[in-house]
N, C-alpha and C positions, 0 to 999 in steps of 0.2 A: 504494500500500500504506500501511498504518498507520505504518510506520517512516519512510517518505518524508515523509508529511504531518506527523509529529511533528518531523522535522528542519526542514521548511519553517516551521512555527510557531515553533520555537526561533530560527531565523534572523530571522523577523519581529520577535520580541521583542528579540533581540540588537541589531538595527540601527535600532530605533525611537529617535528622539530623546527624551530625558527632558524632563519639564515644567520642571525646574530642576536645579541641580547636585546631586551626591550629598551635598553639605554642608548642603543645605536653605536655609532662610531665616533671617535674623536674627529672633529671637523678639520683638524690640522694634519695629523699623520694617517688618518683613515683606518686606524686599528680599532678593534672593538673596545668600548669602554669597559673597564673591569666592574664586576658586580659589587665589589667592596666599595662603598661610598667614600672611604678614606683614601682611595687611590685615584680620585679625580676631583676636580674643582669646578664649581658652577659659578658663572658670572651673571649678575643681574643686568648688566649693560646690554648684552646681546642674547641672554638666556641660553648660553651654550655651556656644555660641560666639556672640559678639557682634561686629557689624561695627564698624570703627573710628569711624564717624560717631556711632553710639550711645554708644560708649565716650567719645568726645570730649564729647558733650552731657552725659553723666553727670558727667564731671570738672568741667565748667563749673558744673553745678548744685551739686556738692559744694563747690566753691570759693566760689560766691556765698552759699551757705547755711552755710558754715563747718562742713561735715560731715566725718566721718572717711571715708576711702576705702572703698567698698563695691562689691559686684557690681551692675552696672546692671540685671540681671534680677531676682534674688531679694532684693537689698538686704542680703545677708549681708556683714558687715564682712570686709575682706580679712584673711587670716591673718597674724598677727604673727610666727610662727615656722615653720620648716620642719617641726618636729614636729607642730604643729597641722595644717598642710597634709597631711602624711603620714597623720595620723589620719583626716582627712576622706576622703582617697583610699582608705584601707583600708575605711572604711564603704561607699563607693560600690562597691568591688570585691565586698564581701560581699553587696550588693544586686544583683549582676550587672548593673550599669550598663554598657551597651555602650561608651560613651565612655571610661569608666575602664578597662574591660578592654582596649580597643584601646591606650590610652596606656601601660598597664602592659606590654602585649605589645611595643609599639614600643621602650620603654625596655630591656627584656630583649634584644630583637633588636639594638639598638645596642650593648649591652654584650657581645654574643656569646653570651649564654645562650639558645640556640635552643630548648632543651627547654621552658623556662618561657615563652618567647615564644610557642611553638606552643600551649601550654595556654591562655593568655589570648586569643590571636588567634582560635583555633578557637571559643571561647565567643562572642566578639564577632561573628564571622562568622555563627554560628548565629542571632544576633539581627538579621542583615542589614546589619552595618556594612561599608560598601564598602571603606574603607581596610584593614580587617582581611582582607577577602577578597583584596585585592591583595597584601598582605604574605604571605599563605599561598601565593599562586601563586608568589611569589619564592622562598619556602622550598622548595616542591616542585621548582621549576626547578633550584635550586642544591644540593638535598639538604642543606639547612641544618636540622638537628634532626629531619629526616624522610628517608626514602629518596627518591631522585629518582623522580618519577612524572609523566610527561608528561600522562597522562589527568587527574590531579588538578590539575596546573598549569593545564591548559586549562579545567577545570571552574571553578576559582576565578577565572581571568581572565575567563571569560564571565559569571560571576555579578557580578563587579565592573563589567563593561561594561554589563550589563543594568540594574544599579542606578544607573548614571550615572557 
């Protein structure tokens, strides 16, 4: 039947191995970003995650050429104040940048503000952000800011698994 075939196709998609991790590749060296978040750096100026190797190479370049610290990808000078960084993040949120939406959602999630976390994470998940999909599954599982819903928990868990 059609429903059985649809379930089979969904399982095939779910259990297929992804080409790379959900984090993608370093935009500079094109190597897959490590799954360990301590081995890459994220920049709010361009919403890019850079591997530590490229970060290290950029620091050496800056030191040798006596340059001010900048983003290795877009070369935007690092923010001098928290206010400047917050202003840039607000700009990224207004542009519906999935990275900025996810990070705002994670911050609110960590602070216990689950309603705001859901708002940001749902937007990021709509753009296909895997970490946001995973956080939404946790929220539905624990009833954090939403009603407990096993069906939605499973949906977002599967979406995150399919994406990597």
